[in-house]
VOGU-3710 file (C-alpha; in Angstrom, 3 decimals, decimal comma):
1> mlrenqyqpq> -30,597/-43,033/-38,098  -28,790/-44,255/-41,380  -25,360/-45,557/-41,176  -22,742/-43,960/-44,231  -22,681/-47,561/-45,788  -26,678/-48,264/-45,977  -28,002/-47,616/-49,042  -31,054/-45,166/-49,128  -32,450/-44,362/-52,845  -33,659/-41,321/-53,720
11> tvthpgtdls> -36,886/-42,613/-55,406  -38,503/-46,072/-55,834  -40,946/-46,949/-58,298  -44,066/-48,792/-57,113  -44,249/-52,388/-57,231  -47,388/-51,905/-60,125  -44,139/-51,099/-62,707  -42,914/-54,308/-62,519  -46,029/-55,814/-62,725  -47,027/-54,312/-65,915
21> eklkeigmgp> -43,775/-54,967/-67,094  -44,079/-58,751/-66,711  -47,529/-58,682/-68,341  -46,293/-57,212/-71,170  -43,505/-59,474/-71,482  -45,663/-62,571/-71,213  -48,904/-61,425/-73,190  -51,634/-60,842/-70,467  -54,074/-58,072/-70,336  -54,972/-56,939/-66,846
31> kefavrtrkp> -58,289/-58,278/-67,304  -56,865/-62,004/-67,367  -54,715/-61,553/-64,805  -57,493/-60,741/-62,316  -59,198/-63,462/-63,485  -56,737/-65,798/-63,119  -55,534/-64,206/-59,523  -59,360/-64,216/-58,536  -58,878/-60,434/-57,590  -61,164/-57,622/-58,760
41> ektitailkg> -60,011/-56,004/-62,219  -60,826/-52,766/-60,520  -57,718/-53,418/-57,997  -55,483/-54,697/-60,238  -55,701/-51,895/-62,315  -54,995/-49,649/-59,260  -51,897/-51,504/-58,642  -50,800/-51,023/-62,222  -51,278/-47,100/-61,704  -49,180/-46,905/-58,213
51> dssitsemav> -52,384/-45,924/-56,379  -52,530/-49,455/-54,534  -50,497/-51,843/-52,453  -50,384/-54,952/-52,883  -51,116/-56,918/-49,743  -49,586/-60,183/-48,704  -52,222/-62,305/-49,371  -51,958/-60,992/-53,278  -48,221/-61,504/-53,355  -48,796/-65,147/-52,092
61> qfekvlkipa> -51,482/-65,282/-55,599  -49,003/-63,531/-58,380  -46,386/-66,103/-57,432  -49,130/-68,897/-58,336  -49,753/-66,958/-61,597  -46,402/-65,198/-62,718  -43,847/-67,506/-60,666  -42,353/-64,660/-59,269  -42,082/-65,537/-55,559  -44,151/-63,617/-53,460
71> hywlnrqrqy> -41,255/-62,177/-51,436  -39,960/-60,009/-54,293  -43,366/-58,250/-54,240  -43,771/-57,974/-50,359  -40,352/-56,656/-50,899  -40,744/-54,210/-53,755  -44,252/-52,527/-52,024  -42,255/-52,050/-48,470  -39,410/-50,549/-50,275  -42,002/-48,236/-52,190
81> deckvrlkeq> -43,540/-47,625/-49,006  -40,469/-46,699/-46,922  -39,166/-44,367/-49,633  -42,727/-42,454/-49,880  -42,023/-42,257/-46,017  -38,019/-40,720/-46,070  -39,249/-38,707/-48,965  -41,869/-37,255/-46,726  -39,570/-36,753/-43,521  -37,056/-34,805/-45,510
91> eyliqaiewa> -40,031/-32,386/-46,446  -40,484/-32,356/-42,645  -37,117/-32,117/-41,610  -37,267/-28,473/-43,715  -39,931/-27,525/-42,203  -38,450/-28,138/-38,551  -35,367/-25,869/-39,435  -36,407/-22,741/-37,754  -37,253/-25,089/-34,396  -33,954/-25,969/-34,746
101> krfpvkmmqk> -32,000/-22,662/-35,443  -33,097/-22,117/-31,212  -30,837/-24,588/-30,000  -26,980/-23,790/-29,259  -25,941/-26,402/-32,169  -22,085/-25,267/-32,477  -21,377/-25,726/-28,812  -23,182/-29,037/-28,616  -21,419/-29,901/-31,634  -18,318/-28,871/-29,898
111> ygwiqdvkek> -19,289/-30,894/-26,956  -19,692/-33,587/-28,973  -23,386/-34,288/-28,089  -24,454/-34,353/-31,724  -22,512/-34,873/-35,172  -20,533/-31,698/-36,692  -22,601/-32,000/-39,576  -23,479/-28,383/-42,046  -26,395/-29,091/-43,848  -29,870/-28,140/-41,982
121> paivqellny> -32,095/-31,017/-42,306  -29,447/-33,123/-41,399  -29,013/-30,677/-37,711  -32,513/-31,098/-37,409  -32,380/-34,641/-37,958  -28,927/-34,842/-34,805  -31,217/-33,115/-32,739  -34,374/-35,115/-33,228  -31,606/-38,548/-32,282  -30,294/-36,236/-29,642
131> fsiahykawe> -33,665/-35,703/-27,582  -34,741/-39,386/-28,600  -38,451/-38,189/-30,623  -39,569/-38,378/-34,016  -41,247/-35,021/-34,465  -40,205/-31,473/-32,875  -43,925/-31,183/-31,870  -42,413/-34,038/-29,449  -39,626/-31,995/-27,805  -42,456/-29,144/-26,955
141> dyylnkelki> -45,156/-32,191/-25,327  -42,466/-33,183/-23,063  -40,744/-29,886/-22,003  -43,230/-27,016/-22,404  -46,659/-28,620/-22,052  -45,686/-31,309/-19,644  -47,442/-34,536/-21,174  -45,099/-36,849/-19,662  -46,212/-35,370/-15,790  -44,731/-38,876/-14,001
151> qfrislkhss> -41,112/-38,159/-15,947  -40,620/-34,411/-15,924  -43,745/-32,498/-14,621  -42,243/-29,218/-14,515  -42,462/-26,855/-17,789  -39,509/-25,205/-18,995  -41,886/-22,833/-20,576  -40,868/-20,256/-18,294  -37,587/-20,332/-18,514  -35,370/-18,085/-20,033
161> npyalsawlr> -34,447/-20,131/-22,727  -35,837/-23,600/-23,231  -34,357/-25,068/-25,624  -30,610/-24,573/-24,521  -31,837/-25,573/-21,229  -33,734/-29,134/-22,583  -30,567/-29,658/-24,161  -27,966/-29,768/-20,981  -30,660/-31,207/-18,904  -30,938/-34,408/-21,997
171> rgdiiaqgie> -27,390/-34,469/-21,864  -27,085/-35,124/-17,944  -29,842/-37,900/-18,523  -27,639/-39,683/-21,653  -24,707/-39,643/-19,031  -26,318/-40,811/-16,365  -27,902/-43,850/-18,058  -24,163/-45,347/-18,299  -23,321/-44,992/-14,679  -24,070/-48,051/-12,279
181> vkefsqkkfk> -25,174/-46,854/-8,794  -26,883/-49,373/-6,007  -30,558/-48,984/-4,781  -31,024/-46,159/-3,479  -31,567/-45,697/0,564  -32,002/-42,807/2,122  -31,025/-43,869/5,444  -27,379/-44,620/3,671  -27,200/-41,148/1,706  -27,947/-39,294/4,891
191> ialqeikklm> -24,584/-40,790/5,988  -22,724/-40,985/2,721  -23,179/-37,185/3,521  -20,850/-36,798/6,179  -17,967/-38,354/4,179  -18,956/-36,182/1,545  -18,633/-32,918/3,734  -14,862/-34,252/4,673  -14,005/-34,693/0,664  -15,265/-31,140/0,125
201> adyppdffkq> -12,499/-29,951/3,237  -9,873/-32,064/2,247  -10,556/-31,200/-1,630  -8,404/-33,895/-2,987  -7,625/-33,671/-6,966  -9,849/-36,236/-8,179  -12,637/-35,365/-5,786  -15,317/-35,241/-8,279  -14,703/-39,606/-8,739  -14,846/-39,880/-5,435
211> lqsicanagv> -17,955/-37,911/-5,272  -19,900/-39,805/-8,020  -18,200/-42,961/-5,841  -19,597/-41,826/-2,345  -23,145/-41,218/-4,065  -23,535/-44,208/-5,907  -22,781/-46,391/-3,357  -25,847/-44,678/-1,787  -27,695/-44,754/-4,945  -27,485/-41,541/-6,015
221> kvvytpclpk> -26,062/-40,685/-9,561  -23,724/-37,300/-9,750  -23,079/-35,898/-13,557  -20,937/-33,055/-14,606  -22,610/-31,099/-17,643  -21,050/-27,609/-19,011  -23,050/-24,624/-19,039  -24,233/-23,456/-22,338  -24,723/-20,176/-23,976  -27,217/-18,270/-22,154
231> vpihgatrwi> -28,134/-21,179/-19,604  -26,414/-20,097/-16,459  -27,431/-22,959/-14,029  -25,516/-24,127/-11,375  -26,849/-27,673/-11,089  -30,337/-29,426/-11,577  -31,898/-32,168/-9,065  -34,961/-35,074/-10,667  -35,781/-38,584/-10,642  -35,370/-40,632/-13,068
241> neypliqltg> -37,049/-43,960/-12,434  -36,191/-45,133/-9,206  -32,871/-42,939/-8,686  -32,441/-39,657/-8,127  -29,944/-37,369/-10,538  -27,831/-34,664/-9,481  -26,433/-33,059/-12,305  -23,820/-30,336/-11,756  -21,877/-27,507/-14,105  -19,286/-26,104/-11,849
251> rynrndtfwf> -19,815/-22,736/-12,747  -17,777/-19,819/-11,734  -15,217/-22,916/-10,977  -14,896/-21,821/-7,315  -15,403/-24,782/-5,026  -17,569/-22,590/-2,279  -19,891/-22,326/-5,495  -19,569/-26,139/-5,966  -19,972/-27,761/-3,024  -22,974/-25,325/-2,254
261> tffheaghil> -24,569/-26,571/-5,140  -24,388/-29,844/-4,148  -25,782/-29,581/-0,608  -28,581/-27,382/-2,295  -29,169/-30,066/-4,801  -28,610/-32,932/-1,872  -31,055/-31,226/0,026  -33,890/-32,043/-2,565  -33,437/-35,605/-2,488  -33,667/-35,861/1,170
271> lhgkkdvfle> -36,522/-32,700/1,768  -38,750/-33,053/-1,306  -40,520/-35,520/-3,827  -39,370/-37,533/-6,167  -41,992/-36,208/-9,077  -40,485/-32,831/-8,868  -37,272/-31,341/-10,889  -35,350/-28,622/-9,545  -33,390/-26,348/-11,709  -32,773/-22,751/-11,460
281> nirydafeqt> -34,055/-19,860/-13,860  -37,689/-20,852/-13,622  -40,149/-18,389/-12,395  -41,384/-20,752/-9,280  -44,535/-19,982/-7,556  -44,803/-19,390/-3,951  -45,036/-23,266/-2,637  -41,961/-24,469/-4,868  -40,013/-21,579/-3,951  -40,420/-22,805/-0,205
291> kedeanqfai> -38,771/-25,626/-1,428  -35,721/-23,793/-3,440  -35,497/-21,925/0,367  -35,504/-25,364/2,370  -32,915/-26,721/0,118  -30,710/-23,649/0,785  -30,689/-23,922/4,356  -29,917/-27,590/3,984  -26,461/-26,651/2,156  -25,829/-23,862/4,890
301> ewtfsehqef> -26,238/-26,359/7,769  -24,026/-28,780/5,650  -20,897/-26,462/4,020  -21,218/-23,703/6,956  -23,669/-23,402/9,489  -25,463/-20,019/10,888  -24,572/-21,038/14,461  -20,629/-21,683/13,106  -20,837/-18,070/11,293  -22,460/-16,675/14,347
311> emlsqkpfta> -19,355/-18,094/16,206  -16,830/-15,933/13,904  -18,450/-13,165/13,942  -18,575/-12,698/17,936  -14,762/-13,374/17,176  -13,845/-10,800/14,217  -11,592/-9,443/13,260  -9,724/-12,160/12,079  -6,728/-12,959/9,798  -6,411/-15,765/6,797
321> kdiirfakkf> -5,297/-18,004/9,414  -8,118/-17,741/11,701  -10,342/-18,179/8,625  -8,200/-21,483/8,001  -8,099/-23,004/11,775  -11,899/-22,367/11,954  -12,461/-24,288/8,965  -10,555/-26,861/10,297  -12,950/-26,806/13,397  -16,091/-26,877/11,509
331> nthpaiiigr> -14,475/-29,657/8,897  -15,400/-27,457/5,871  -13,071/-25,959/3,521  -11,578/-21,765/4,095  -13,324/-21,053/0,970  -16,506/-21,914/1,977  -15,897/-19,060/4,813  -14,606/-16,756/2,586  -17,470/-17,374/0,128  -20,342/-16,615/2,540
341> fqhkkmipys> -18,510/-13,521/4,061  -18,126/-12,357/-0,007  -21,716/-13,031/-0,529  -22,851/-11,306/2,477  -20,898/-8,232/1,305  -19,106/-8,395/4,888  -15,649/-8,782/3,097  -14,973/-7,480/-0,094  -14,218/-10,012/-3,238  -10,411/-9,575/-2,795
351> vgrdliqpvi> -10,057/-10,925/0,704  -9,132/-14,595/0,456  -8,928/-14,825/-3,084  -6,007/-17,256/-2,783  -8,043/-19,529/-0,081  -10,900/-20,415/-3,056  -9,437/-23,298/-5,151  -10,667/-23,387/-8,626  -12,827/-26,924/-9,964  -11,997/-27,722/-13,210
361> ldkfntc> -14,902/-30,652/-14,348  -13,997/-30,934/-18,061  -11,434/-33,964/-17,603  -14,333/-35,335/-15,774  -16,862/-35,217/-18,464  -18,116/-38,179/-19,591  -18,777/-37,328/-23,622
//
């Protein structure tokens, strides 16, 4: 992308214009110049008309005859060629405006993901820069057509909003690039989950930074990306090169939902393949849905197991103090227990509301 202090001329004349002016100045016709440079007259005529380019070999010959350095002719040709491409690029940006309209541009600008520009072609350019692509068709190949099957196996074609979802995923990629982690170790990550479970139970104010640090030591990157309009997603998991990435939103701002989502994504890392991409609101086939069910079961076991749930239910009725007591016994957070029983409609949503802690991750956001 050009910076503001870079000069980009709107139009640049063909170097044949300079050649024509010089030949008139010295009183030399095209035929004589062709003889002196040992080039076909039709080639020289084509250059003078702007229909042909000056090559490196020609530039050296021109220097000998006209005493104008070869680099001058090459620079003029390069400037002209670039200008032609830039003008054509502007036409393309206009053609891609309809594509750009499908993205939540205003929210992406609000979050600082792209620059706050107003002109529609400039917005297109911002989106291309954001996705690191040269053409909007490249976005389709990557996110819809699965052309890069090694890096991104899943297609967003059947998601509710592939444009916003791809922007959300891309933000995770960008943030992850700035996170240093140790070499991934499945063994270390399994051990780390014990420490993370305690973090879930204690729920300190800097829990997310601690979570990132614990995971980084096991080779797992964890990032927070706020939700975008029409992308009701809690999290996603994928592998980028040799490290797994867990991307979370903190949707609903409830700690029970947040921790279940984290352990769900952790389950994908430990149970499933490196080439898989797991995210919500995608229509999975039966085989892929089985993996989602396995990740859910993994999260249940780590947050509040079915055995622990049965133990509590066998001692009904229980009070808020009982829930806190059981939470300490199971090394979980009371909100996890409340959330489970609310989800199963065993208790109304008004019960235990004060035990559910808010999740505010914006302060941990890395722009």
